[in-house]
C-alpha positions in Angstrom: 27.4 149.3 -18.8 27.2 146.6 -21.5 30.2 145.0 -23.0 29.5 143.4 -26.4 31.6 141.1 -28.4 30.3 140.0 -31.8 31.6 137.4 -34.3 30.3 137.4 -37.9 30.8 134.0 -39.5 30.9 134.3 -43.2 29.6 130.8 -44.2 28.9 130.8 -47.8 25.3 132.0 -48.3 25.1 133.6 -44.9 27.4 136.5 -45.9 25.1 139.2 -44.5 24.9 142.9 -45.2 22.1 145.2 -43.9 20.5 147.7 -46.1 19.8 151.1 -44.7 16.7 151.6 -46.7 13.6 152.7 -44.7 10.0 151.9 -45.5 9.2 155.3 -47.2 8.1 153.3 -50.2 6.2 150.0 -49.7 8.6 147.4 -51.2 7.4 145.5 -54.2 6.8 141.8 -54.0 6.1 138.8 -56.2 3.2 139.5 -58.7 3.5 143.2 -58.4 3.7 145.3 -61.6 7.0 147.3 -61.6 6.9 150.9 -62.6 9.2 152.4 -65.3 12.1 152.6 -63.0 14.9 155.1 -63.9 18.4 153.8 -63.7 21.1 156.5 -63.5 24.9 156.7 -63.2 25.4 153.5 -65.3 28.7 152.0 -66.3 29.1 149.4 -69.0 26.3 150.9 -71.0 26.0 153.2 -74.0 24.2 155.9 -72.0 24.5 157.1 -68.5 20.7 156.5 -67.9 18.1 153.9 -68.8 14.5 153.1 -68.0 13.1 149.6 -67.2 10.9 150.0 -70.4 14.2 150.0 -72.5 14.3 146.3 -71.8 10.7 145.6 -72.5 10.1 142.0 -73.7 13.2 140.6 -71.9 13.7 138.9 -68.6 15.4 141.4 -66.4 17.4 140.3 -63.3 18.3 143.0 -60.8 21.4 141.8 -59.1 22.0 143.9 -55.9 25.7 143.9 -54.9 28.6 145.8 -53.4 32.3 146.1 -54.1 33.1 144.8 -50.5 30.8 141.7 -50.8 33.0 138.8 -51.9 30.2 136.5 -53.1 28.6 139.3 -55.0 31.9 140.1 -56.7 32.6 136.5 -57.5 29.1 136.1 -59.1 29.5 138.9 -61.6 31.6 136.9 -64.2 28.9 134.2 -64.0 26.3 136.8 -64.7 28.3 137.9 -67.8 28.3 134.4 -69.1 24.6 134.1 -68.7 24.1 137.5 -70.4 26.0 136.1 -73.4 24.2 132.8 -73.4 20.8 134.4 -73.5 21.6 137.4 -75.6 18.6 139.4 -76.6 16.3 137.6 -74.2 18.0 138.4 -70.8 19.2 141.6 -69.2 21.2 141.7 -66.0 21.5 144.9 -64.2 24.0 145.0 -61.3 22.8 147.6 -58.8 24.8 149.1 -55.9 24.1 152.0 -53.6 27.9 152.8 -53.7 29.1 155.9 -55.5 30.2 155.9 -59.2 33.8 156.7 -58.2 34.0 153.9 -55.7 33.0 151.3 -58.3 35.3 152.9 -61.0 38.3 152.7 -58.5 37.3 149.0 -57.7 37.2 148.1 -61.4 40.6 149.8 -61.9 42.2 147.7 -59.1 40.7 144.6 -60.6 42.4 145.3 -64.0 39.5 146.7 -66.0 36.0 145.6 -66.9 36.7 142.8 -69.4 35.2 140.1 -67.1 32.0 142.0 -66.7 31.8 144.4 -69.7 28.3 143.2 -70.8 26.6 143.9 -67.5 25.5 147.5 -66.9 26.5 148.6 -63.4 24.0 150.9 -61.8 25.8 153.0 -59.2 24.2 155.5 -56.6 21.3 153.2 -56.9 19.4 154.2 -53.7 16.3 155.1 -55.6 16.2 151.6 -57.1 16.7 149.8 -53.8 13.9 151.9 -52.3 11.6 149.9 -54.5 13.2 146.6 -53.6 14.2 146.7 -49.9 16.7 144.1 -48.9 18.7 143.2 -45.8 21.4 140.9 -47.3 23.3 140.7 -50.6 23.6 139.3 -53.2 19.9 139.9 -53.7 18.0 138.9 -57.0 14.8 140.5 -58.3 13.4 138.6 -61.3 11.2 140.9 -63.5 9.4 138.9 -66.3 9.0 140.2 -69.9 5.4 141.4 -68.8 6.9 143.8 -66.2 5.8 141.9 -63.2 8.1 140.4 -60.4 8.3 136.7 -60.9 10.8 135.8 -58.1 13.0 137.2 -55.2 15.9 134.9 -54.6 19.4 134.3 -53.5 22.1 134.1 -56.1 22.2 130.4 -56.3 18.9 130.3 -58.2 20.4 132.3 -61.1 21.1 129.3 -63.4 20.6 128.6 -67.1 17.8 126.2 -66.3 15.9 128.6 -64.1 16.3 131.4 -66.7 14.9 129.1 -69.4 11.9 128.3 -67.1 11.0 132.0 -66.7 11.6 132.8 -70.5 9.1 129.9 -71.2 6.6 131.7 -68.9 6.4 128.6 -66.7 5.4 129.1 -63.0 8.2 128.8 -60.3 7.6 128.1 -56.7 10.8 129.2 -55.1 10.9 130.5 -51.6 11.0 134.2 -51.2 14.4 135.5 -49.9 14.3 137.2 -46.6 14.4 140.7 -48.0 13.0 143.0 -45.5 12.9 141.4 -42.0 13.9 143.4 -39.0 16.5 141.8 -36.8 18.6 143.1 -33.8 21.3 141.0 -32.2 20.7 143.2 -29.1 17.2 141.8 -28.6 17.0 138.4 -26.9 16.2 135.4 -29.1 13.2 134.5 -27.0 10.8 137.5 -26.5 8.1 136.0 -24.4 7.5 139.3 -22.7 9.8 142.3 -21.9 9.1 141.8 -18.1 10.1 138.2 -18.1 13.4 138.9 -19.8 14.1 141.9 -17.7 14.1 139.5 -14.7 15.6 136.4 -16.4 18.8 135.2 -14.8 19.2 131.9 -16.4 17.6 130.0 -19.4 18.7 128.3 -22.6 17.0 126.9 -25.6 16.8 126.4 -29.4 14.7 127.8 -32.2 14.4 127.0 -35.7 15.9 129.3 -38.5 15.8 132.9 -37.5 15.0 135.0 -40.5 17.1 138.1 -41.1 19.8 137.2 -38.7 22.5 135.8 -41.0 25.0 133.4 -39.4 26.0 135.3 -36.3 27.3 134.6 -32.8 26.8 137.2 -30.0 28.6 137.1 -26.6 27.4 139.9 -24.3 27.9 140.8 -20.7 25.2 143.1 -19.3 26.2 144.4 -15.9 23.0 146.4 -15.6 21.0 143.1 -15.6 23.8 141.1 -14.0 23.6 138.5 -16.8 25.7 137.0 -19.6 24.0 136.2 -23.0 25.5 134.0 -25.6 23.5 133.7 -28.8 24.2 131.8 -32.0 21.9 132.4 -35.0 21.4 130.0 -38.0 23.9 127.2 -37.9 23.7 123.5 -38.7 23.8 120.9 -35.9 27.5 120.0 -36.5 28.5 123.7 -36.6 26.7 124.4 -33.3 28.8 121.4 -31.8 31.9 123.0 -33.3 31.2 126.1 -31.3 30.3 124.1 -28.2 33.6 122.2 -28.3 35.5 125.4 -29.2 36.7 123.7 -32.4 35.1 126.2 -35.0 35.5 126.0 -37.9 37.4 122.7 -38.1 34.7 120.4 -36.8 31.8 121.8 -38.8 33.3 119.9 -41.9 31.6 116.5 -42.8 35.1 115.2 -43.3 35.8 115.8 -39.7 32.6 114.2 -38.4 31.7 110.6 -37.6 27.9 110.1 -37.8 26.4 107.0 -36.2 22.9 108.2 -37.1 20.1 107.0 -39.4 19.0 110.3 -40.7 22.3 112.0 -41.6 20.5 114.2 -44.3 19.6 116.7 -41.7 23.1 117.2 -40.5 25.0 118.1 -43.8 23.7 119.5 -47.1 24.0 117.4 -50.2 23.4 118.0 -53.8 20.3 115.7 -53.6 18.9 118.0 -50.9 17.7 120.7 -53.5 18.5 124.4 -53.2 20.9 125.1 -50.3 18.8 128.1 -49.3 15.7 126.0 -48.7 17.8 123.2 -46.9 19.3 125.8 -44.6 15.9 127.1 -43.5 14.8 123.7 -42.7 17.8 122.4 -40.9 19.6 125.4 -39.3 19.0 126.3 -35.7 19.4 129.3 -33.4 20.5 129.0 -29.7 20.6 131.3 -26.8 21.6 131.0 -23.2 21.2 133.7 -20.5 23.3 133.0 -17.4 24.8 134.8 -14.4 27.2 137.7 -15.1 30.1 135.6 -13.7 29.7 133.1 -16.4 32.6 132.6 -18.8 32.2 131.9 -22.5 33.8 128.5 -22.0 31.2 127.5 -19.5 28.4 128.6 -21.7 30.0 126.5 -24.6 30.0 123.4 -22.4 26.3 124.2 -21.5 25.6 124.4 -25.3 27.1 121.0 -26.0 25.0 119.4 -23.2 21.8 121.2 -24.5 22.6 120.0 -28.0 22.9 116.3 -26.8 19.7 116.6 -24.9 17.6 118.4 -27.5 18.7 116.3 -30.4 18.9 113.0 -28.5 22.5 112.6 -29.3 25.8 111.3 -27.7 28.6 113.6 -28.7 32.4 113.6 -28.0 35.6 114.8 -29.7 38.3 112.2 -30.1 41.4 111.6 -32.1 41.2 109.1 -34.9 43.4 108.0 -37.8 41.7 108.8 -41.1 42.7 108.7 -44.8 43.8 112.3 -45.9 45.2 113.8 -49.0 48.2 116.1 -48.4 48.5 118.8 -51.0 52.4 119.4 -51.4 54.8 120.8 -53.8 56.2 118.3 -56.2 59.7 117.1 -55.6 62.4 118.7 -57.8 59.8 121.0 -59.3 60.2 124.8 -59.7 58.1 126.9 -57.3 54.7 127.7 -58.8 54.4 131.0 -60.6 52.7 133.6 -58.4 49.9 135.3 -60.3 49.6 139.0 -61.0 46.3 140.9 -60.5 44.4 140.6 -63.7 40.7 141.0 -63.7 38.3 139.6 -61.1 39.3 137.0 -58.6 37.7 133.5 -59.3 37.7 130.1 -57.5 34.8 127.9 -58.9 34.2 124.3 -59.7 32.0 124.4 -62.8 30.2 121.8 -64.9 29.7 122.2 -68.8 26.8 121.0 -70.9 28.7 117.7 -71.5 28.9 117.0 -67.8 32.5 117.6 -67.4 34.0 119.5 -64.6 36.7 122.2 -64.5 38.1 124.1 -61.6 39.2 127.7 -62.4 41.2 129.7 -59.9 42.4 133.2 -60.7 44.0 135.8 -58.4 43.5 133.9 -55.1 45.8 131.9 -52.8 45.9 128.0 -52.7 43.9 128.0 -49.6 40.8 128.8 -51.6 41.4 125.6 -53.7 41.8 123.5 -50.5 38.7 125.0 -48.9 36.7 124.1 -52.1 38.0 120.4 -52.0 36.9 120.2 -48.4 33.5 121.9 -48.4 32.0 121.6 -51.9 29.0 119.1 -51.5 29.9 117.5 -54.8 33.2 116.4 -53.4 32.0 115.0 -50.1 33.5 111.5 -51.0 37.0 112.8 -51.4 39.2 112.5 -48.3 40.0 115.5 -46.2 42.7 117.6 -47.8 45.5 119.2 -45.8 47.4 122.2 -47.2 51.2 121.6 -47.1 51.9 123.6 -50.4 53.8 126.3 -48.5 52.4 129.0 -50.9 51.1 132.3 -49.6 50.8 134.2 -52.9 48.1 134.3 -55.5 48.1 131.4 -57.9 46.2 130.9 -61.2 45.2 127.5 -62.2 42.8 125.9 -64.6 42.1 122.2 -64.0 40.0 120.1 -66.4 38.9 117.1 -64.3 36.3 115.5 -66.7 33.2 113.7 -65.4 34.7 111.9 -62.4 35.3 114.5 -59.9 35.8 111.9 -57.2 38.9 110.6 -59.0 42.0 111.5 -57.0 44.2 110.7 -60.0 42.3 113.1 -62.2 43.1 115.9 -59.8 46.7 114.9 -59.4 47.1 114.8 -63.2 45.9 118.3 -63.5 47.8 119.6 -60.4 51.2 118.3 -61.5 51.8 120.8 -64.3 51.4 123.6 -61.7 54.1 122.0 -59.4 51.6 120.4 -56.9 50.6 116.8 -56.0 48.0 115.1 -53.8 49.5 112.4 -51.7 47.4 109.9 -49.8 48.4 109.6 -46.1 46.9 108.3 -42.8 46.6 111.2 -40.4 45.5 111.5 -36.8 42.9 114.1 -36.6 40.4 115.4 -34.0 36.9 114.2 -35.1 33.4 115.2 -33.9 31.6 111.9 -33.1 27.7 112.0 -33.0 25.6 108.9 -32.1 21.9 108.8 -31.8 20.4 107.6 -28.6 16.8 108.1 -29.7 15.3 107.1 -33.0 12.8 110.0 -32.9 15.1 113.0 -33.8 12.9 116.0 -34.4 
């Protein structure tokens, strides 16, 4: 008998969903001419059906999504803004395999379609996905005005600059998103040969980015083979340490890490690193250990930490240190912040306009989303760690106009004050992940 425990870690772009499409039709790829696909069961469109040829001469983006996919839903209002910005030259079609009624019920719960009323929503879209098989969403297919596929990307590539590039018929060299790669968490990470794995009682090791796996951990006890297997797929080095020290997710944050390393760019993503998708594939690793059946998860986590130290030539430890923090709290003598009612799509996004000024818009989500953004957005890496002491559990709407200096604590405070919140600097004792290089040749 096998006992299986699986943890899915939703880390931003790793949010994974597996398509059930089979290879009945050979999936199209970059450079292929797309046939005159029929779109049926369309919402937000004058007609229930349409053909790809109806959008001839436009750049078409097929945005594959689902109502249960948080990143997909959050991206829809952005798609609407782009549809307005490139009116007449761009057509976004949001495609889901979910039923028409499921999507209608979802839109009703969200307070209507005003946030996405310019984007046709193709429901029951299995016939479309059969042409463009995928294993994770959001999934973007870029079809040029000439009807050929120009790119297959993650959602982060859908920007005004990239749309302009393709509208100008300029070539792009974006990596192709992992769209049809078979992966099973039940298969050992290292498949040297079936006979070797059938008899393996102990081994451990790392691999580079594992395509199609998402960000997943898998702890399995197999009494038939008398082994325990602990696997972690696609995590950064600090995140692997956070698992090893059993301090996930806290210690995966750059603001909870002390790096005594010359090449820190391999440990945390920054805006200077280019597209996050490409950085992830170059700097994320997978790990697996097979050990005796009696092994506990805690024992294997200790082994993971030692293997990380050995493989990456590091010295690691967790220790308490006093660091400068920002405490988010309610303003003294201020009325409690107003709890927002459900009105349209949830939103929590730090945006920059054409003038280079930043705004943070939050709608229909809790204060925790704001704190998470301050602590994890790569553009705010120089801000101190923020601790949430706002004592708010409801959904709060905020619109903060920060200006050009998003590292200014005073700018954030001035915008938070009218909503009944403040950011107060304080020295706090926190557990920190300390990493020190003991070898200059980190590979």
